[in-house]
N, C-alpha and C positions, 0 to 999 in steps of 0.2 A: 574352287570344292578339291583342292588339291593334300590337304593336311587332312580330312572327309575320315570317320573313323570304320566309313566303308572301301574304300582307298589300300589299291593294290600293297602288298606290304615293299614289292621292288619302286612302287613308286613314293616312298615315305621320304621324301629325302633330311627328316628332321628327328625322326624317331616322338611321329605329334599324330596323334586319333581325338580331334574335335569333335566332339559328340555331335551328331547330328539336330540336336534341340538349337546349338549356338547359333547355327543358321539366321534359323528363325526369331532370336530370343533377337540378334544380329537389326536384322526386317524390324521388328517394333522400334526396334529405338528408335532407330531411322526415322519411323514414322514419327514420331514421338518430339525429335527436331525437328524436321521436317513440319512438322503443324506448331512448333513454336517458333522459326527461325523462319520460314519459306510458303506460308500457307499454302501447308500440307503437300507441296509438291516433290514428289522424290524420284529421281531418274536409279532405274535401278540394271543392271548388267554383272551377267552369272559368266564366268570361267574359271576354268582347271577343273584338272582333273579327267580320266582316262578309264578309270569304271565305271559300268553303266550305277552302279548301285551307289558310287557316291555323291554322284552326278545328280540319279532323278531324286536320290535321297535327300539334297541341298539345296535342289531345286524345289520341292514339294515341299521343305521346311521354311525357304524363303518366301513364298507364294501364301502361302498358311499364315505367316509373319505380317505381309502387306496387306492382307486383309484386315479392315476394321473389324474387330468381336469386340462386341458388351462389356460394358468394365465386367469386372467378377468373372467373366466365365474364361473357360482355355480349348487351346487347339490339341484336338488327341490325340498322342504325341507315339500311338500305336499304328499311324497309317508310314512312318519312317520304320515300319521296325522289322528284322532280316526275312522274316515272312510276306509280310506284305511288297516285300523291293522284288522277291521269289514272284506270286503273284503276277506286280506289272510286270518284270522283266518274262515271264513265262506267258504272259496276254499280249504283249507287244510283239514277243519275238514273233510269236505263231502268227502275229493276224499283218506283220513282216512277208516270212514267210509263202505263205496266200496271198498277198497282193502280188507282189513278184509271180507267183505260178499262175494267176490271174491275166498279166499282163502277155505271158505266154501264148494263153489259150483262147483273149480278146481281144481287140485292140482297145475297150470302151472296160476300164476296170467301176463295178459299182462301187459307192463308198456304202461303207462296213454302220448298223446301228450299234455304237455301245452301250444301247440297253440292252442286248439280244448277251452279255455277258452273263455269268451264272454270282460273280461271288460280289458282295453286296458291296466291300471297299471300292471292287472296283468301278463298279458306278460315280459311285462319290469321285474317287480320284480325276475316271476318265470322260 
């Protein structure tokens, strides 16, 4: 994800801004090749990137590309737009801080229920 459009400018080595949708398309093409040549088997390893937004958006797009979607349907690319990435970042940061505080208050943290989130988008992602 080093070249992702959401990567920090300081981390861009080649002045490339790969659209997040590329990672989705790459995963879909990989699945098509796997269906043709490897009985549908795929090993997927993600690497690269220091920006949370680049990693989050690239991973979401990649995973969405690995999902078997019905012919003629498409993935909603709004899932990895900046507004939704900010929501995911806010949600995860809030719960990370909350979990860390909980560790100090109790020796047995309670699991969070993703259904408690108020954003429809976050219900789908998480």
